[in-house]
Residue frames relative to the residue before (quaternion, step in Angstrom):
aa qw qx qy qz dx dy dz
X 1.0000 0.0000 0.0000 0.0000 0.00 0.00 0.00
X 0.4723 -0.6723 0.4891 0.2928 3.57 -0.96 0.85
X 0.6265 -0.6007 0.3519 0.3505 3.55 -1.08 0.81
X 0.4021 -0.6640 0.5649 0.2798 3.57 -1.05 0.74
X 0.3621 -0.7206 0.5565 0.1997 3.56 -1.29 0.34
X 0.0886 -0.7571 0.6440 0.0651 3.55 -1.07 0.79
X 0.0973 -0.7466 0.6563 0.0496 3.54 -0.92 1.01
X 0.0958 0.8115 -0.5635 0.1216 3.57 -0.59 1.14
X 0.2127 0.7138 -0.6395 0.1905 3.52 -1.39 0.06
X 0.6429 -0.5163 0.3651 0.4323 3.60 -1.12 0.33
X 0.6133 -0.5382 0.4091 0.4084 3.62 -1.12 0.52
X 0.7939 0.2207 -0.2415 0.5125 3.56 -1.02 0.98
X 0.5271 0.6076 -0.4253 0.4149 3.56 1.12 0.70
X 0.6441 -0.5623 0.3161 0.4111 3.60 1.23 0.22
X 0.3436 0.7689 -0.4932 0.2178 3.60 1.16 0.33
X 0.6680 0.4979 -0.3224 0.4493 3.61 0.88 -0.85
X 0.6247 0.5303 -0.3250 0.4722 3.57 1.01 -0.83
X 0.6863 0.4787 -0.2899 0.4645 3.58 0.81 -0.97
X 0.6542 0.5184 -0.3179 0.4496 3.58 0.92 -0.85
X 0.6687 0.4972 -0.3021 0.4629 3.56 0.94 -0.88
X 0.6525 0.5041 -0.3236 0.4641 3.59 1.02 -0.71
X 0.6302 0.5096 -0.3387 0.4778 3.60 1.05 -0.64
X 0.6810 0.4816 -0.2872 0.4710 3.56 1.04 -0.76
X 0.5074 0.6819 -0.4113 0.3292 3.61 1.23 -0.34
X 0.6561 0.5336 -0.3148 0.4308 3.57 1.15 -0.49
X 0.4873 -0.6369 0.4503 0.3926 3.59 1.24 -0.20
X 0.6861 0.5058 -0.3398 0.3973 3.55 -1.24 0.15
X 0.7116 0.3776 -0.2502 0.5371 3.60 1.28 0.04
X 0.2466 -0.6976 0.6420 0.2010 3.53 -1.31 0.43
X 0.2937 -0.7910 0.5216 0.1261 3.56 -0.52 1.27
X 0.0487 -0.7886 0.6127 -0.0203 3.57 -0.73 1.14
X 0.2014 -0.8332 0.5106 0.0674 3.56 -0.40 1.26
X 0.8856 -0.1638 0.0787 0.4274 3.54 -0.77 1.21
X 0.0302 0.8213 -0.5679 0.0439 3.62 0.50 1.07
X 0.6918 0.4493 -0.2827 0.4895 3.63 1.22 -0.39
X 0.4227 0.6855 -0.4850 0.3410 3.60 1.21 0.26
X 0.2929 -0.8029 0.4879 0.1776 3.64 -0.51 1.08
X 0.7132 0.4609 -0.2486 0.4659 3.59 1.26 -0.14
X 0.8010 0.2432 -0.1096 0.5359 3.60 0.87 -0.92
X 0.4737 -0.6461 0.5081 0.3162 3.61 -0.94 0.81
X 0.5217 -0.0900 -0.8432 -0.0931 1.55 -2.27 1.09
X 0.3427 0.6945 -0.5458 0.3199 3.63 1.11 0.35
X 0.8204 0.1478 -0.1715 0.5251 3.55 -1.02 0.89
X 0.5007 0.5804 -0.4625 0.4456 3.57 1.09 0.75
X 0.3256 -0.8001 0.4630 0.1987 3.62 -0.24 1.21
X 0.5516 0.5926 -0.4150 0.4152 3.58 1.16 -0.29
X 0.7107 0.4349 -0.2369 0.4996 3.55 1.05 -0.83
X 0.7951 -0.0192 0.0595 0.6033 3.59 0.87 -0.97
X 0.1847 -0.8156 0.5424 0.0807 3.56 -0.39 1.24
X 0.5363 0.5399 -0.4595 0.4579 3.54 0.43 1.32
X 0.4741 -0.6931 0.4711 0.2700 3.56 -1.11 0.67
X 0.2284 -0.7583 0.6001 0.1128 3.55 -0.70 1.14
X 0.1199 -0.8421 0.5255 0.0164 3.59 -0.55 1.17
X 0.7939 0.2071 -0.0987 0.5632 3.61 1.18 -0.45
X 0.4672 -0.5485 0.5840 0.3739 3.49 -1.33 0.29
X 0.8102 0.1360 -0.1534 0.5491 3.58 -1.03 0.81
X 0.0199 0.8307 -0.5512 0.0762 3.54 0.91 1.03
X 0.2525 -0.7725 0.5661 0.1382 3.55 -0.85 0.99
X 0.0546 -0.7844 0.6176 -0.0168 3.53 -0.82 1.10
X 0.0958 0.7742 -0.6175 0.1003 3.53 -0.86 1.03
X 0.7315 -0.4289 0.2761 0.4524 3.58 -1.23 0.10
X 0.6680 0.5374 -0.3046 0.4150 3.59 1.07 -0.68
X 0.7806 0.2536 -0.1774 0.5430 3.62 1.15 -0.30
X 0.4167 0.7672 -0.4105 0.2634 3.56 1.29 0.30
X 0.3467 0.7843 -0.4735 0.2012 3.61 1.24 0.00
X 0.7576 0.3279 -0.1935 0.5302 3.57 0.91 -0.88
X 0.6610 0.5590 -0.3111 0.3922 3.55 1.02 -0.79
X 0.6537 0.5467 -0.3366 0.4007 3.58 0.88 -0.87
X 0.7044 0.4211 -0.3053 0.4830 3.67 0.72 -0.86
X 0.6234 0.5468 -0.3537 0.4327 3.59 1.03 -0.70
X 0.7225 0.4208 -0.2581 0.4841 3.58 0.83 -0.92
X 0.5607 0.5611 -0.4059 0.4538 3.60 1.14 -0.39
X 0.6445 0.4963 -0.3219 0.4844 3.58 1.03 -0.75
X 0.6617 0.5141 -0.3208 0.4416 3.59 0.87 -0.91
X 0.7192 0.4407 -0.2642 0.4677 3.58 0.81 -0.97
X 0.6565 0.4601 -0.3142 0.5086 3.59 1.24 -0.35
X 0.4220 -0.7378 0.4292 0.3056 3.57 1.37 0.10
X 0.3634 0.6845 -0.5298 0.3446 3.55 0.94 0.98
X 0.1686 -0.8190 0.5458 0.0542 3.56 -0.33 1.27
X 0.3141 -0.7532 0.5529 0.1687 3.58 -0.96 0.91
X 0.2173 -0.8352 0.4944 0.1041 3.55 0.21 1.32
X 0.7005 0.4844 -0.2907 0.4360 3.59 0.75 -1.01
X 0.6563 0.5075 -0.3179 0.4589 3.58 0.94 -0.87
X 0.6684 0.4891 -0.3080 0.4682 3.58 0.95 -0.79
X 0.6390 0.5303 -0.3332 0.4466 3.58 0.97 -0.80
X 0.6443 0.5176 -0.3237 0.4607 3.60 1.01 -0.76
X 0.7043 0.4661 -0.2605 0.4679 3.60 1.10 -0.64
X 0.5179 0.6692 -0.4139 0.3356 3.61 1.21 -0.25
X 0.0992 -0.8127 0.5740 0.0127 3.52 -1.03 0.91
X 0.8046 0.1877 -0.0684 0.5592 3.62 1.15 -0.28
X 0.6606 -0.4771 0.3788 0.4388 3.61 -1.26 0.18
X 0.6036 0.5496 -0.3654 0.4473 3.59 1.06 -0.67
X 0.6279 0.5339 -0.3338 0.4574 3.60 0.99 -0.84
X 0.6586 0.5072 -0.3070 0.4634 3.58 0.94 -0.88
X 0.6425 0.5144 -0.3261 0.4650 3.60 0.96 -0.82
X 0.6553 0.5005 -0.3145 0.4702 3.58 0.98 -0.79
X 0.6091 0.5470 -0.3452 0.4589 3.59 1.04 -0.78
X 0.6860 0.4773 -0.2947 0.4634 3.57 0.83 -0.93
X 0.6522 0.5233 -0.3268 0.4405 3.58 0.95 -0.83
X 0.7455 0.4002 -0.2367 0.4776 3.57 0.69 -1.07
X 0.6325 0.5373 -0.3430 0.4400 3.58 0.96 -0.77
X 0.6722 0.4832 -0.2920 0.4790 3.56 0.96 -0.86
X 0.6551 0.5135 -0.3182 0.4537 3.59 0.93 -0.89
X 0.6558 0.5026 -0.3159 0.4664 3.59 0.93 -0.85
X 0.6990 0.4872 -0.2873 0.4376 3.57 0.77 -1.02
X 0.6960 0.4509 -0.2819 0.4825 3.57 0.83 -0.94
X 0.6338 0.5379 -0.3316 0.4462 3.57 1.02 -0.75
X 0.6576 0.4986 -0.3142 0.4693 3.57 0.94 -0.85
X 0.6650 0.5022 -0.3074 0.4594 3.59 0.92 -0.87
X 0.7091 0.4446 -0.2541 0.4848 3.57 1.10 -0.69
X 0.5032 -0.6776 0.4147 0.3401 3.60 1.26 -0.01
X 0.3696 0.7343 -0.4951 0.2812 3.60 1.12 0.55
X 0.4306 -0.6840 0.5326 0.2511 3.54 -1.32 0.38
X 0.4672 -0.6550 0.5168 0.2928 3.54 -1.22 0.53
X 0.0975 -0.7449 0.6564 0.0686 3.53 -1.13 0.80
X 0.1499 -0.7813 0.6027 0.0615 3.57 -0.59 1.18
X 0.1080 -0.7451 0.6557 0.0571 3.55 -0.83 1.05
X 0.2696 0.8001 -0.4865 0.2247 3.60 -0.17 1.21
X 0.2323 -0.7833 0.5612 0.1321 3.60 -0.27 1.20
X 0.6315 0.5525 -0.3432 0.4221 3.59 1.12 -0.50
X 0.6062 0.5242 -0.3535 0.4825 3.58 1.32 0.03
X 0.3854 0.7864 -0.4447 0.1880 3.58 1.27 -0.12
X 0.7129 0.4424 -0.2734 0.4703 3.62 0.95 -0.75
X 0.6963 0.4224 -0.2588 0.5194 3.58 1.31 -0.14
X 0.2837 0.8161 -0.4759 0.1643 3.58 1.28 0.20
X 0.6460 0.5369 -0.3255 0.4342 3.57 0.97 -0.81
X 0.6324 0.5267 -0.3308 0.4617 3.58 1.02 -0.75
X 0.6456 0.5157 -0.3293 0.4570 3.60 0.93 -0.82
X 0.6591 0.4973 -0.3120 0.4700 3.58 1.00 -0.76
X 0.7363 0.4619 -0.2349 0.4351 3.54 0.83 -1.04
X 0.7985 0.3369 -0.1648 0.4709 3.59 0.75 -1.01
X 0.7596 0.3374 -0.2020 0.5180 3.60 1.07 -0.59
X 0.4291 -0.7248 0.4461 0.3024 3.58 1.28 -0.12
X 0.3085 0.7752 -0.5030 0.2256 3.60 1.16 0.49
X 0.3551 -0.6187 0.6426 0.2796 3.49 -1.32 0.49
X 0.1126 -0.8394 0.5315 0.0160 3.57 -0.26 1.27
X 0.0851 -0.7560 0.6488 0.0184 3.55 -0.90 1.05
X 0.0777 -0.8089 0.5828 0.0034 3.59 -0.59 1.16
X 0.2731 -0.7790 0.5498 0.1279 3.56 -0.60 1.20
X 0.1048 -0.7564 0.6439 0.0473 3.54 -1.06 0.91
X 0.1569 -0.7891 0.5890 0.0765 3.57 -0.71 1.07
X 0.6104 -0.5330 0.4303 0.3977 3.55 -1.15 0.58
X 0.5197 -0.6942 0.3862 0.3144 3.63 -0.72 0.97
X 0.6262 0.5303 -0.3553 0.4476 3.61 1.00 -0.68
X 0.6715 0.4796 -0.2945 0.4820 3.59 0.91 -0.88
X 0.6282 0.5456 -0.3250 0.4495 3.55 1.05 -0.80
X 0.6833 0.4690 -0.2864 0.4807 3.58 0.82 -0.99
X 0.6376 0.5329 -0.3321 0.4464 3.60 0.96 -0.84
X 0.6525 0.5208 -0.3167 0.4503 3.58 0.95 -0.85
X 0.6670 0.4872 -0.3029 0.4754 3.58 0.88 -0.90
X 0.6600 0.5164 -0.3167 0.4444 3.57 0.94 -0.85
X 0.6379 0.5309 -0.3331 0.4476 3.61 0.95 -0.82
X 0.7118 0.4515 -0.2502 0.4764 3.55 1.04 -0.79
X 0.4631 -0.6907 0.4388 0.3406 3.57 1.25 -0.18
X 0.4029 0.7183 -0.4746 0.3105 3.58 1.21 0.41
X 0.0737 -0.7663 0.6338 0.0751 3.52 -1.26 0.44
X 0.4635 -0.6565 0.5221 0.2855 3.55 -1.34 -0.01
X 0.1327 -0.7546 0.6370 0.0848 3.53 -1.02 0.85
X 0.2762 -0.8288 0.4623 0.1517 3.54 -0.03 1.30
X 0.5267 0.6237 -0.4312 0.3842 3.60 1.15 -0.31
X 0.5653 0.5966 -0.3863 0.4186 3.59 1.19 -0.48
X 0.6854 0.4184 -0.2676 0.5325 3.58 1.20 -0.51
X 0.7224 0.4762 -0.2596 0.4289 3.56 0.78 -1.04
X 0.6246 0.5347 -0.3415 0.4554 3.60 1.21 -0.35
X 0.6288 0.4900 -0.3425 0.4972 3.59 1.28 0.14
X 0.3105 -0.8159 0.4500 0.1879 3.62 0.05 1.28
X 0.6719 0.4982 -0.3191 0.4455 3.61 0.92 -0.78
X 0.6034 0.5414 -0.3498 0.4695 3.57 1.13 -0.61
X 0.6792 0.4709 -0.2897 0.4828 3.59 0.90 -0.90
X 0.6157 0.5517 -0.3424 0.4463 3.58 1.04 -0.72
X 0.7440 0.4101 -0.2253 0.4770 3.57 0.87 -0.94
X 0.7807 0.1817 -0.0987 0.5897 3.58 1.19 -0.48
X 0.0964 -0.8662 0.4877 0.0501 3.61 0.52 1.17
X 0.5123 0.6397 -0.4351 0.3729 3.60 1.16 -0.25
X 0.5345 0.6304 -0.4020 0.3941 3.59 1.23 -0.34
X 0.5732 0.6120 -0.3778 0.3927 3.58 1.14 -0.53
X 0.6411 0.5360 -0.3233 0.4440 3.59 1.18 -0.45
X 0.4868 0.6724 -0.4408 0.3415 3.59 1.23 -0.14
X 0.2277 -0.7906 0.5634 0.0751 3.53 -0.87 1.05
X 0.2584 -0.7926 0.5368 0.1300 3.57 -0.47 1.21
X 0.1347 0.8205 -0.5352 0.1492 3.57 0.60 1.20
X 0.5990 -0.5528 0.4324 0.3855 3.56 -1.32 -0.19
X 0.5085 0.6404 -0.4173 0.3965 3.58 1.30 0.05
X 0.2771 -0.8216 0.4737 0.1540 3.54 0.01 1.32
X 0.6453 0.5173 -0.3347 0.4517 3.59 0.90 -0.83
X 0.6656 0.5028 -0.3084 0.4572 3.59 0.89 -0.90
X 0.6612 0.5125 -0.3150 0.4483 3.59 0.97 -0.79
X 0.6689 0.4827 -0.3090 0.4734 3.59 0.90 -0.86
X 0.6405 0.5180 -0.3194 0.4685 3.57 1.00 -0.81
X 0.6420 0.5194 -0.3264 0.4600 3.60 1.00 -0.76
X 0.6254 0.5218 -0.3435 0.4676 3.59 1.00 -0.75
X 0.6382 0.5112 -0.3279 0.4730 3.60 0.95 -0.85
X 0.6803 0.5186 -0.3047 0.4188 3.60 0.81 -1.00
X 0.7176 0.4326 -0.2821 0.4672 3.62 0.76 -0.94
X 0.6376 0.5181 -0.3409 0.4570 3.60 1.03 -0.69
X 0.6289 0.5281 -0.3269 0.4677 3.57 1.00 -0.80
X 0.6514 0.5139 -0.3170 0.4593 3.60 0.94 -0.86
X 0.6601 0.5047 -0.3095 0.4624 3.58 0.95 -0.86
X 0.6809 0.4938 -0.2983 0.4511 3.59 0.87 -0.91
X 0.6703 0.5190 -0.3235 0.4204 3.60 0.88 -0.82
X 0.7374 0.3661 -0.2483 0.5105 3.62 1.12 -0.38
X 0.5136 0.6341 -0.4209 0.3962 3.59 1.26 0.24
X 0.3066 -0.7679 0.5272 0.1958 3.61 -0.60 1.04
X 0.7882 0.3947 -0.2473 0.4021 3.53 -1.31 0.34
X 0.6772 0.4334 -0.3144 0.5048 3.59 1.20 0.30
X 0.3585 -0.7085 0.5634 0.2283 3.55 -1.26 0.44
X 0.2300 -0.7640 0.5906 0.1212 3.57 -0.69 1.12
X 0.0590 -0.8071 0.5868 -0.0273 3.56 -0.82 1.03
X 0.3777 -0.7106 0.5509 0.2211 3.56 -0.90 0.94
X 0.4372 -0.6938 0.5097 0.2601 3.57 -0.73 1.05
X 0.6594 0.5269 -0.3151 0.4341 3.57 0.92 -0.89
X 0.6562 0.5030 -0.3180 0.4639 3.59 0.95 -0.83
X 0.6574 0.5088 -0.3059 0.4641 3.55 1.00 -0.83
X 0.6851 0.4824 -0.2896 0.4628 3.59 0.93 -0.87
X 0.6438 0.5429 -0.3276 0.4284 3.61 1.06 -0.70
X 0.8004 0.0625 -0.0002 0.5962 3.59 1.07 -0.68
X 0.0751 -0.8929 0.4390 0.0667 3.59 0.67 1.10
X 0.6559 0.5423 -0.3552 0.3867 3.62 0.82 -0.80
X 0.7152 0.3922 -0.2906 0.5002 3.68 0.68 -0.86
X 0.6045 0.5651 -0.3596 0.4312 3.58 1.09 -0.62
X 0.7074 0.4340 -0.2697 0.4884 3.56 0.89 -0.88
X 0.5796 0.5587 -0.3921 0.4452 3.58 1.07 -0.50
X 0.6427 0.5038 -0.3177 0.4820 3.60 1.05 -0.74
X 0.6565 0.4993 -0.3188 0.4670 3.60 0.98 -0.77
X 0.5974 0.5435 -0.3621 0.4655 3.59 1.06 -0.66
X 0.6592 0.5045 -0.3136 0.4611 3.58 0.92 -0.88
X 0.6506 0.5177 -0.3160 0.4571 3.60 0.94 -0.88
X 0.7274 0.4359 -0.2372 0.4739 3.57 0.95 -0.89
X 0.4601 -0.6910 0.4446 0.3364 3.58 1.24 -0.17
X 0.4540 0.6698 -0.4527 0.3744 3.56 1.09 0.76
X 0.4676 -0.6690 0.4864 0.3118 3.61 -0.98 0.68
X 0.2769 -0.7397 0.5911 0.1639 3.55 -0.92 0.95
X 0.0307 -0.8253 0.5620 -0.0453 3.57 -0.45 1.24
X 0.6418 -0.5071 0.3901 0.4227 3.60 -1.21 0.33
X 0.6293 0.5376 -0.3411 0.4456 3.59 1.03 -0.74
X 0.6423 0.5087 -0.3247 0.4726 3.59 0.97 -0.81
X 0.6466 0.5273 -0.3181 0.4503 3.57 0.93 -0.85
X 0.6654 0.4989 -0.3077 0.4621 3.59 0.95 -0.87
X 0.6590 0.5083 -0.3185 0.4537 3.59 0.93 -0.84
X 0.6648 0.4949 -0.3043 0.4697 3.56 0.95 -0.85
X 0.6307 0.5322 -0.3365 0.4536 3.58 0.97 -0.80
X 0.6655 0.4913 -0.3086 0.4696 3.60 0.93 -0.87
X 0.6992 0.4902 -0.2774 0.4403 3.59 0.91 -0.92
X 0.7476 0.4102 -0.2151 0.4760 3.60 1.10 -0.62
X 0.7216 0.4005 -0.2537 0.5046 3.58 1.22 0.01
X 0.4435 0.6934 -0.4571 0.3369 3.57 1.26 0.24
X 0.6749 -0.4745 0.3509 0.4429 3.59 -1.23 0.15
X 0.4510 -0.6798 0.5099 0.2728 3.56 -0.96 0.90
X 0.2726 -0.7222 0.6122 0.1715 3.53 -1.10 0.77
X 0.1728 -0.8328 0.5212 0.0703 3.55 -0.29 1.24
X 0.4150 0.7154 -0.4707 0.3074 3.59 1.21 0.23
X 0.7210 -0.4619 0.3093 0.4138 3.52 -1.33 0.07
X 0.6441 -0.5069 0.4161 0.3938 3.48 -1.32 0.36
X 0.1139 0.7851 -0.6070 0.0464 3.59 -1.04 0.66
X 0.4226 -0.6347 0.5725 0.3014 3.50 -1.22 0.55
X 0.0081 -0.8195 0.5727 -0.0188 3.59 -0.99 0.71
X 0.8174 0.2816 -0.1993 0.4613 3.51 -1.17 0.66
X 0.6722 -0.5094 0.3596 0.3991 3.53 -1.30 0.27
X 0.6518 0.5104 -0.3273 0.4555 3.58 1.14 -0.47
X 0.3281 -0.7747 0.4815 0.2456 3.59 1.32 -0.19
X 0.3576 0.7317 -0.5057 0.2847 3.56 0.93 0.83
X 0.4037 -0.7166 0.5190 0.2326 3.53 -1.16 0.66
X 0.4247 0.7238 -0.4574 0.2942 3.61 1.24 0.05
X 0.0216 0.7541 -0.6564 0.0076 3.53 -1.16 0.79
X 0.5799 -0.5394 0.4717 0.3878 3.53 -1.25 0.48
X 0.0841 0.8082 -0.5753 0.0937 3.59 -0.95 0.83
X 0.4229 -0.5925 0.5945 0.3417 3.49 -1.38 0.14
X 0.3136 -0.8133 0.4513 0.1909 3.57 -0.07 1.28
X 0.6378 0.5122 -0.3473 0.4585 3.62 1.02 -0.64
X 0.6484 0.5082 -0.3129 0.4726 3.57 0.99 -0.83
X 0.6151 0.5628 -0.3509 0.4263 3.58 1.00 -0.75
X 0.6238 0.5457 -0.3441 0.4412 3.59 1.06 -0.68
X 0.6417 0.5634 -0.3294 0.4028 3.58 1.02 -0.76
X 0.7759 0.3155 -0.1652 0.5207 3.58 1.09 -0.62
X 0.3606 0.7945 -0.4466 0.1983 3.57 1.29 0.08
X 0.7468 0.4050 -0.2227 0.4783 3.60 1.02 -0.72
X 0.3490 0.7544 -0.5058 0.2309 3.60 1.19 0.17
X 0.7145 0.4241 -0.3289 0.4488 3.54 -1.09 0.76
X 0.6887 0.3921 -0.2789 0.5423 3.57 1.24 -0.27
X 0.4037 -0.6932 0.5397 0.2555 3.58 -0.91 0.86
X 0.6522 -0.4940 0.3723 0.4382 3.61 -1.16 0.28
X 0.6390 0.5186 -0.3350 0.4589 3.59 1.03 -0.71
X 0.6482 0.5024 -0.3193 0.4749 3.59 1.00 -0.80
X 0.6468 0.5212 -0.3241 0.4528 3.57 0.96 -0.84
X 0.6476 0.5032 -0.3191 0.4750 3.59 0.97 -0.81
X 0.6373 0.5265 -0.3267 0.4581 3.56 1.03 -0.75
X 0.6322 0.5200 -0.3309 0.4695 3.59 0.99 -0.79
X 0.6298 0.5324 -0.3361 0.4549 3.57 0.95 -0.84
X 0.6761 0.4906 -0.2966 0.4628 3.56 0.92 -0.90
X 0.6772 0.5076 -0.2953 0.4434 3.59 0.94 -0.86
X 0.7470 0.4065 -0.2205 0.4776 3.58 1.02 -0.74
X 0.6068 0.5598 -0.3662 0.4292 3.61 1.20 -0.10
X 0.5161 0.6573 -0.4144 0.3602 3.59 1.24 -0.22
């Protein structure tokens, strides 16, 4: 079986955009955030038959008993119809079952590959590469833009979600230094700093600058297609060009569609120009100092 693909990185680092652009060439089944503990398809047993208990769930060889067979099924596009049907509670659930069940079944019959777009897998990226043979693409966003994006959305970090995972702390003891204070900027910057440190020492993954990709998307995605073993076609190039040069939507963040993806068509170069809005020059300088340590 050809290698599945994992696109990861912290939330608001461009994973959905990158995943959708990789899927633009055809030949992939796009699976959005199976490890998301809040939004489907996270906690959907048809897609992933394992219990997600934490944001940024840590998976390693020592706790892989349930995760390995579950993700082998997901990446092989084996949908668990009966388990999902038992979990359905609404017409929306049924619509999602039909969408994903059909996509998995037809994709498997057509020999397509699974593409997992999952920022919540970012701390387990090495395991996905090593045990599942994934081609892992990890997006890194400039820390000032990253903090600004989280701040605009009113997001914060709850470090107990990381510290309550003993194997994660064991393998990455620098997490013990995280301070669960009320300083939102410092907390978001700390999450960026420790995640960046973990990713830079993780073998078997490709680190990609979101800013570099957004500044020149066509050659950037052509390189990612080559890394992932995907054919770069004129049709893929045209679709990516249209998706990356459309008018930017400056409205608020929203989940959309049955896949619950945050991706929207945008002018990727224009998006870079306004990425740090909402942070004062003093705040931006502070983020730089906090993330350079």
